[in-house]
C-alpha positions as CSV (number, residue, x, y, z in Angstrom):
1,M,45.5,69.5,282.7
2,S,44.6,66.7,285.1
3,R,41.2,65.1,285.2
4,N,40.7,66.2,288.7
5,L,41.4,69.8,287.9
6,R,39.3,69.7,284.7
7,H,36.3,68.4,286.8
8,I,36.8,71.1,289.4
9,L,36.6,73.8,286.5
10,Y,33.4,72.1,285.2
11,F,31.9,72.3,288.7
12,V,32.8,75.9,289.2
13,L,31.4,76.9,285.7
14,I,28.2,75.1,286.3
15,S,27.6,76.4,289.8
16,Y,28.5,80.0,289.0
17,S,26.3,80.0,285.7
18,L,23.3,78.6,287.6
19,A,23.8,81.2,290.4
20,W,23.9,84.1,288.1
21,A,20.9,82.8,286.1
22,V,18.8,82.5,289.2
23,A,19.8,86.0,290.4
24,L,19.4,87.7,287.1
25,P,15.7,88.8,287.8
26,L,17.1,90.7,290.8
27,W,19.6,92.6,288.6
28,L,16.7,93.3,286.0
29,G,14.4,94.3,288.9
30,N,14.8,96.0,292.2
31,G,17.7,94.2,293.6
32,L,17.6,93.5,297.2
33,F,14.2,95.3,297.5
34,D,12.7,92.9,294.9
35,E,9.6,91.2,296.2
36,N,11.1,87.8,295.1
37,F,14.5,88.4,296.8
38,R,14.1,85.8,299.5
39,L,12.7,83.2,297.2
40,L,15.5,83.7,294.6
41,A,18.2,83.8,297.2
42,A,16.9,80.5,298.6
43,I,16.8,78.9,295.1
44,M,20.4,80.1,294.5
45,M,21.5,78.1,297.5
46,F,20.7,74.9,295.6
47,T,22.9,75.7,292.6
48,P,26.2,74.2,294.0
49,G,24.4,71.1,295.0
50,L,22.9,70.8,291.6
51,A,26.3,71.3,290.0
52,A,27.7,68.5,292.3
53,L,24.9,66.1,291.2
54,I,25.5,67.0,287.6
55,M,29.2,66.1,288.1
56,V,28.5,62.9,289.9
57,L,25.7,61.6,287.7
58,A,26.6,62.9,284.2
59,I,30.3,63.6,284.1
60,E,32.2,61.4,286.6
61,R,29.6,58.6,286.9
62,G,31.0,55.5,288.5
63,P,30.0,53.8,291.7
64,Q,29.4,55.1,295.3
65,K,27.8,58.3,294.1
66,F,26.2,59.1,297.5
67,T,29.5,58.3,299.3
68,R,31.5,60.7,297.1
69,L,29.0,63.4,298.0
70,G,29.3,62.7,301.8
71,L,25.6,61.8,301.9
72,W,26.1,58.2,302.9
73,P,26.9,56.1,305.1
74,L,26.2,57.8,308.3
75,K,28.5,55.8,310.4
76,P,30.1,55.1,312.7
77,A,27.0,56.4,314.5
78,K,28.7,57.8,317.6
79,R,31.2,59.9,315.5
80,F,28.3,61.1,313.2
81,I,26.2,62.2,316.2
82,L,29.1,63.9,317.8
83,F,29.8,66.0,314.7
84,M,26.2,66.7,314.2
85,V,26.1,68.2,317.7
86,L,29.2,70.2,316.9
87,G,27.4,71.3,313.8
88,L,24.8,72.9,316.1
89,L,27.1,74.4,318.7
90,I,30.1,75.7,316.7
91,P,28.2,78.2,314.5
92,V,26.5,79.7,317.5
93,A,30.0,80.1,319.1
94,L,31.3,81.7,315.9
95,I,28.6,84.2,315.9
96,M,28.9,85.1,319.7
97,Q,32.8,85.2,319.7
98,A,32.6,87.7,316.9
99,L,30.3,89.9,318.8
100,L,32.5,89.7,322.0
101,V,35.8,90.4,320.1
102,G,34.2,93.2,318.3
103,T,32.9,94.7,321.5
104,M,36.5,94.4,323.1
105,L,38.0,96.1,320.1
106,G,35.4,98.8,320.1
107,L,34.1,97.8,316.7
108,Y,30.8,96.3,317.7
109,P,28.5,98.3,320.1
110,G,27.4,95.4,322.2
111,D,25.0,95.4,325.2
112,F,25.3,92.0,326.9
113,T,23.5,93.0,330.1
114,E,20.6,95.3,329.4
115,F,20.0,94.3,325.7
116,S,19.0,97.9,325.1
117,G,18.7,97.7,321.3
118,Y,16.7,94.6,321.3
119,K,14.4,95.8,324.2
120,F,13.8,99.0,322.3
121,A,12.9,97.2,319.1
122,L,10.5,94.9,320.9
123,E,8.8,97.7,322.8
124,Y,8.5,99.7,319.5
125,Q,6.8,96.8,317.9
126,L,4.4,96.3,320.9
127,A,3.6,100.0,320.8
128,L,2.5,99.8,317.2
129,A,0.2,96.9,318.2
130,G,-1.3,98.9,321.2
131,E,0.7,97.0,323.9
132,T,2.7,98.7,326.7
133,E,4.7,96.0,328.4
134,L,6.9,93.1,327.3
135,P,5.2,89.7,327.9
136,Y,8.4,88.3,329.7
137,P,11.5,89.8,331.2
138,I,14.0,90.8,328.5
139,G,16.5,88.1,329.6
140,V,13.9,85.4,328.9
141,L,13.2,86.8,325.5
142,V,16.9,86.9,324.7
143,A,17.2,83.2,325.8
144,L,14.2,82.3,323.5
145,Q,16.2,83.7,320.6
146,F,18.6,80.8,321.0
147,V,15.7,78.4,320.9
148,N,14.7,80.1,317.7
149,V,18.2,79.4,316.4
150,L,17.6,75.7,316.8
151,I,14.3,75.9,315.1
152,G,15.7,78.0,312.3
153,A,18.6,75.5,311.9
154,L,16.2,72.7,311.2
155,I,14.2,74.9,308.8
156,N,17.4,75.9,307.0
157,L,18.9,72.5,306.7
158,I,17.7,71.6,303.2
159,P,18.7,74.9,301.6
160,A,22.0,74.7,303.4
161,L,22.6,71.2,302.1
162,G,22.0,72.6,298.6
163,E,25.2,74.6,299.1
164,E,27.1,72.2,301.2
165,L,26.6,69.3,298.8
166,G,28.7,71.3,296.3
167,W,31.3,73.2,298.4
168,R,32.1,70.7,301.1
169,G,30.4,67.6,299.9
170,W,31.9,67.3,296.4
171,L,34.5,70.1,296.0
172,L,36.6,69.9,299.2
173,P,37.6,66.3,298.8
174,K,38.7,67.0,295.2
175,L,40.8,69.9,296.4
176,M,42.4,67.9,299.3
177,A,44.5,66.3,296.5
178,Y,46.5,69.5,296.5
179,G,47.0,69.7,300.3
180,P,45.0,71.1,303.3
181,L,46.0,74.8,303.0
182,P,45.4,75.1,299.2
183,A,42.1,73.2,299.7
184,I,41.0,75.6,302.5
185,L,42.1,78.7,300.4
186,I,40.7,77.7,297.1
187,S,37.4,76.4,298.4
188,G,36.9,79.5,300.5
189,V,37.7,81.8,297.6
190,L,35.3,79.9,295.2
191,W,32.6,79.9,297.8
192,G,33.1,83.6,298.4
193,L,33.1,84.6,294.8
194,W,30.0,82.5,294.1
195,H,28.1,85.0,296.3
196,A,28.9,87.8,293.8
197,P,25.3,88.0,292.3
198,L,24.0,89.1,295.8
199,I,27.0,90.8,297.3
200,L,27.4,93.2,294.4
201,L,23.8,94.3,295.0
202,G,24.8,95.3,298.5
203,Y,23.9,92.2,300.4
204,N,25.7,91.7,303.8
205,Y,27.9,94.8,303.2
206,P,25.5,97.7,302.5
207,L,27.9,100.4,303.5
208,A,30.7,99.1,301.3
209,P,31.4,99.4,297.5
210,G,30.8,96.1,295.7
211,W,34.6,95.3,295.3
212,L,35.2,95.6,299.0
213,G,32.1,93.6,299.8
214,M,33.4,90.9,297.7
215,I,36.8,90.8,299.4
216,M,35.2,90.8,302.8
217,M,32.8,88.0,301.9
218,T,35.6,85.9,300.4
219,G,37.6,86.4,303.7
220,M,34.6,85.3,305.8
221,C,34.1,82.3,303.5
222,I,37.7,81.2,303.9
223,S,37.6,81.3,307.7
224,V,34.2,79.9,308.3
225,G,34.4,77.5,305.3
226,A,37.5,76.0,306.8
227,I,35.6,75.0,309.9
228,F,32.7,73.7,307.9
229,G,35.3,71.7,305.9
230,W,36.9,70.3,309.1
231,L,33.4,69.0,310.2
232,R,32.9,67.5,306.7
233,L,36.3,65.7,306.7
234,R,36.4,64.6,310.3
235,S,32.9,63.1,310.2
236,D,33.2,61.7,306.5
237,S,29.8,63.2,306.0
238,V,28.4,66.4,304.5
239,W,25.5,66.4,306.9
240,P,27.4,68.0,309.9
241,A,28.7,70.8,307.6
242,A,25.1,71.3,306.2
243,L,23.7,71.6,309.7
244,A,26.5,74.0,310.7
245,H,25.7,76.1,307.7
246,A,22.0,76.1,308.6
247,T,22.7,77.0,312.2
248,F,25.1,79.7,311.1
249,N,22.4,81.3,309.0
250,A,19.9,81.0,311.7
251,A,22.2,82.5,314.3
252,A,23.3,85.5,312.2
253,G,20.4,87.6,313.6
254,L,21.9,87.5,317.1
255,M,24.0,90.4,316.1
256,L,20.8,92.5,316.4
257,V,19.8,91.0,319.8
258,F,23.1,92.2,321.5
259,L,23.3,95.5,319.7
260,M,23.2,98.7,321.9
261,R,20.3,101.0,321.4
262,G,20.8,103.7,318.8
263,K,23.9,102.1,317.4
264,N,24.6,100.8,313.9
265,I,26.7,97.9,312.7
266,D,29.7,98.3,310.3
267,T,29.9,94.7,308.9
268,I,33.2,95.5,307.2
269,N,34.8,95.6,310.7
270,A,32.4,93.8,313.1
271,T,30.4,90.7,313.5
272,I,31.3,87.4,311.7
273,L,31.1,89.2,308.5
274,G,33.9,91.7,309.4
275,W,37.6,91.1,309.9
276,S,37.4,91.2,313.7
277,G,35.1,88.1,313.7
278,W,37.7,86.1,311.9
279,I,40.6,86.3,314.3
280,L,39.7,83.4,316.6
281,P,38.3,81.2,313.9
282,L,41.5,81.6,311.9
283,I,43.6,80.7,315.0
284,F,41.5,77.5,315.3
285,V,42.1,76.8,311.6
286,V,45.8,77.2,311.9
287,V,45.9,74.8,314.9
288,I,43.9,72.1,313.1
289,V,46.1,72.4,310.0
290,V,49.3,72.4,311.9
291,S,48.2,69.5,314.1
292,K,47.3,67.6,310.8
293,K,43.6,67.4,311.9
294,F,42.3,68.9,308.7
295,R,41.8,65.6,306.9
296,A,39.5,62.6,306.9
297,Q,39.1,60.7,310.1
298,Q,39.8,57.3,308.5
299,L,42.3,57.7,305.7
300,S,42.0,54.1,304.6
301,T,38.3,54.2,303.9
302,S,37.4,57.8,303.3
303,P,36.3,58.8,299.8
304,T,38.1,62.0,300.2
305,Q,41.3,60.1,299.5
306,H,40.2,59.4,295.9
307,P,39.8,62.9,294.4
308,T,39.8,61.5,290.8
309,S,37.4,58.7,291.2
């Protein structure tokens, strides 16, 4: 077994073990309804990053530790800023295209004009508080949700970095030694299976049995993870991928903003969690792989070209 593969196995073992250890109280308690669910889920996000730090500091050692993780340097500045902007915009586009495609296929009951589901939810909350009218037109309130996505992205950045430091910061460059397609598939599968402690409790796919939820989560992680990986490689930095992950999590709630009143969401088939939401992202991934754009921007200087260092 090569040194590179051995280190990858170490990383997987450490990150998975830490994730299950953090989630264990949920399994021994009330699962998704545990009062500490959000806290433990947030802590779990740091486990891949911790595994990456253990690899770099204790197992691999050597120079340029921050460079190997993609944390530094943040240059050239123009390229870094460009991909940070893409890290904000692409996840919102991913969420929205999934809703539009799902609506076109009859899988997502979307209302993009009257926002009936969101309006009803707001009016219900106001009624509970003794209010009778919305403070602003519904269109303005919907627009404000996109502002909230930006705020949420900034809040989520550090927990998202906890994941991305492992999956895209450390692991993806190692897997690139085996080629772009294997790197995309293996990193996506590993990222998806890492979610098992939560998915098997019903997270994200409450209507599906655990095994099907795991298959769907893995499919989503392959398609979305490839795009996060592209951001990481083309910027030679983990920060755009971390910002994209943070924005993605913050924008996920938009599926409720555009939901038609009285309808439910089947996340197996609809939204970015369901198969219909992966169609356009996978087309994009095929294009960047075929055009050989799924690689580091500067091959001569990128740390991603030294997977065994």
